[in-house]
PLY file of the C-alpha trace (Angstrom):
ply
format ascii 1.0
element vertex 210
property float x
property float y
property float z
element edge 209
property int vertex1
property int vertex2
end_header
83.31 109.69 77.59
83.13 112.46 80.19
85.77 115.18 79.94
86.13 115.06 83.73
86.45 111.59 85.31
84.06 110.59 88.06
85.37 110.68 91.63
88.30 112.89 90.65
89.81 114.30 93.85
92.84 116.23 92.64
95.53 116.66 90.00
99.23 116.90 90.84
101.29 119.49 88.96
104.83 118.80 90.18
107.67 121.24 89.70
111.34 121.68 90.64
110.72 125.44 91.10
107.56 125.94 93.16
107.56 129.75 93.33
108.17 130.09 89.58
105.40 127.63 88.70
102.91 129.36 91.01
103.82 132.69 89.39
103.40 131.20 85.90
99.98 129.76 86.80
98.91 133.16 88.14
100.15 134.95 85.01
98.45 132.57 82.59
95.12 132.29 84.41
94.69 135.45 86.45
94.11 133.19 89.48
96.63 133.10 92.33
97.05 129.67 93.99
97.06 129.73 97.80
99.54 128.07 100.14
98.42 124.60 101.22
101.17 123.57 103.62
104.35 121.55 104.04
104.80 117.79 103.85
107.13 117.58 106.83
110.01 115.16 106.37
109.35 114.74 102.64
110.93 118.03 101.61
107.91 119.38 99.73
105.08 121.87 100.12
102.11 122.78 97.95
99.84 125.50 96.63
96.20 124.82 95.78
93.45 125.92 93.41
89.90 124.57 93.41
88.83 122.91 90.16
85.15 123.23 91.08
83.15 121.12 93.51
85.28 118.79 95.60
88.16 118.76 93.08
91.40 120.71 93.23
94.81 121.23 91.70
97.88 120.60 93.84
101.03 122.43 92.69
103.82 120.60 94.51
107.53 121.30 94.70
110.60 121.41 96.96
110.18 123.27 100.24
113.17 125.61 100.75
112.40 125.83 104.47
112.96 122.11 105.03
116.23 120.22 105.26
117.04 117.82 102.45
114.87 114.71 102.93
116.48 111.34 103.62
114.94 109.88 100.46
113.65 111.16 97.13
110.89 113.75 97.20
107.37 112.59 96.21
106.20 112.38 92.59
109.71 112.39 91.14
110.13 116.11 91.81
113.91 115.81 92.02
114.16 114.48 88.48
111.96 117.06 86.75
113.40 119.71 84.44
110.19 121.75 84.53
106.60 121.72 85.74
104.59 118.69 84.64
101.21 117.15 85.43
102.50 113.89 86.87
99.42 112.07 88.17
95.92 112.36 89.60
93.87 111.02 92.49
90.36 109.69 92.92
88.34 109.41 96.11
86.29 106.19 96.15
83.46 105.76 98.70
85.45 102.96 100.43
89.22 103.09 99.92
89.99 99.60 101.20
87.18 98.02 99.17
88.36 99.83 96.05
91.92 98.56 96.54
90.65 95.01 97.02
88.48 95.28 93.91
91.39 96.55 91.81
93.62 93.72 92.99
90.88 91.22 92.14
90.98 92.59 88.58
94.73 92.18 88.32
95.95 95.68 89.20
97.63 96.48 92.52
97.44 100.22 93.34
99.95 99.71 96.14
99.69 99.63 99.93
97.57 102.14 101.82
99.46 104.52 104.09
98.62 107.51 106.26
99.87 111.05 105.64
99.26 114.49 107.10
100.10 118.16 106.72
99.20 121.30 108.62
97.51 124.18 106.83
98.90 127.69 107.34
95.96 128.39 109.68
97.10 125.50 111.90
94.43 122.98 110.88
95.85 119.46 110.72
94.77 117.46 107.67
95.12 113.69 107.81
94.43 111.28 104.98
95.10 107.79 103.68
96.25 107.00 100.18
97.64 104.24 98.01
101.35 104.45 97.47
103.91 102.01 96.22
106.13 100.63 93.51
103.29 98.43 92.27
101.33 101.48 91.04
101.64 102.12 87.32
104.81 104.21 86.72
103.19 106.37 84.01
101.08 108.28 86.54
98.12 107.85 84.20
96.35 105.45 86.54
95.16 107.48 89.54
96.14 106.79 93.09
93.30 106.45 95.62
92.75 108.79 98.56
90.45 108.96 101.60
90.18 112.18 103.62
88.08 110.46 106.30
87.21 112.96 109.06
89.59 115.69 107.88
88.20 118.75 106.14
88.66 118.43 102.39
91.19 120.92 100.95
88.43 122.54 98.90
86.60 123.44 102.13
89.11 126.21 102.92
87.79 128.76 100.41
90.23 128.20 97.55
90.20 130.34 94.40
88.31 128.49 91.66
89.39 127.57 88.12
86.68 125.15 86.93
88.08 122.03 85.29
86.91 121.63 81.70
88.83 118.53 80.68
91.41 115.97 81.78
93.08 113.98 79.01
96.04 111.66 78.61
98.30 110.08 76.02
100.17 106.78 76.21
102.27 104.75 73.73
99.88 101.81 74.18
96.49 103.10 75.38
94.96 99.62 75.34
97.39 98.58 78.09
96.21 101.45 80.33
92.44 101.20 79.85
92.00 97.90 81.80
93.97 99.39 84.71
91.72 102.45 84.75
88.72 100.12 84.69
90.16 98.20 87.65
90.04 101.33 89.79
86.59 102.25 88.45
87.32 105.25 86.23
87.40 106.32 82.59
89.84 108.81 81.10
90.14 110.33 77.64
93.19 108.46 76.36
94.95 108.77 72.98
98.13 107.33 71.50
101.32 109.33 72.05
104.12 109.90 74.56
103.15 109.43 78.21
101.43 112.61 79.35
98.55 114.16 81.25
96.96 117.49 80.39
94.12 119.47 81.88
92.17 122.53 80.80
90.65 125.05 83.20
88.24 127.93 82.70
89.79 131.20 83.90
89.30 134.98 83.71
91.77 134.82 80.80
89.86 132.09 78.94
90.46 128.35 78.72
94.05 127.49 79.66
95.68 124.08 79.22
98.52 122.70 81.33
100.46 119.51 80.60
0 1
1 2
2 3
3 4
4 5
5 6
6 7
7 8
8 9
9 10
10 11
11 12
12 13
13 14
14 15
15 16
16 17
17 18
18 19
19 20
20 21
21 22
22 23
23 24
24 25
25 26
26 27
27 28
28 29
29 30
30 31
31 32
32 33
33 34
34 35
35 36
36 37
37 38
38 39
39 40
40 41
41 42
42 43
43 44
44 45
45 46
46 47
47 48
48 49
49 50
50 51
51 52
52 53
53 54
54 55
55 56
56 57
57 58
58 59
59 60
60 61
61 62
62 63
63 64
64 65
65 66
66 67
67 68
68 69
69 70
70 71
71 72
72 73
73 74
74 75
75 76
76 77
77 78
78 79
79 80
80 81
81 82
82 83
83 84
84 85
85 86
86 87
87 88
88 89
89 90
90 91
91 92
92 93
93 94
94 95
95 96
96 97
97 98
98 99
99 100
100 101
101 102
102 103
103 104
104 105
105 106
106 107
107 108
108 109
109 110
110 111
111 112
112 113
113 114
114 115
115 116
116 117
117 118
118 119
119 120
120 121
121 122
122 123
123 124
124 125
125 126
126 127
127 128
128 129
129 130
130 131
131 132
132 133
133 134
134 135
135 136
136 137
137 138
138 139
139 140
140 141
141 142
142 143
143 144
144 145
145 146
146 147
147 148
148 149
149 150
150 151
151 152
152 153
153 154
154 155
155 156
156 157
157 158
158 159
159 160
160 161
161 162
162 163
163 164
164 165
165 166
166 167
167 168
168 169
169 170
170 171
171 172
172 173
173 174
174 175
175 176
176 177
177 178
178 179
179 180
180 181
181 182
182 183
183 184
184 185
185 186
186 187
187 188
188 189
189 190
190 191
191 192
192 193
193 194
194 195
195 196
196 197
197 198
198 199
199 200
200 201
201 202
202 203
203 204
204 205
205 206
206 207
207 208
208 209
């Protein structure tokens, strides 16, 4: 099985303390993530690092410059006690066809909705992604994303920490594997508490985050 899943778009490292997590990543890797932008109305913003090719790491946390959102922040940020790799995304060639195929195999990734954010340089990024309560709550099954005509986040000259491996643990791996298959991916999966971890190559050697 490949250490890096096919069609991987990005990993989400969510944190209740964005500045502290960015500083920790910089200290451990020698690579400083760059500001991505704010998710207006959702109460979050992000910092980004390229994982090589068209893959990247999104470090996401509360945005102190925004008012409290009307609902919970994305990816369960409000309930986290520390930084954690909460989920990942893949970019299929045809988002709608991939959703239909997954549903035909018994897994509903959730409805497709549109989102956007503006980069610090003013560029507006717009994308579509699957989102919903029907998605697997573990975060181990990726959500699906389509950047369409928008420039991909990796096109903005991000610092690079090549991804060496993405792995996961689950109490019942055999329950997760068919769901991964339904969305067309494989993932190194072992028995254990629910968790995602990734290893990147950095100026300070291989560094693993979970």
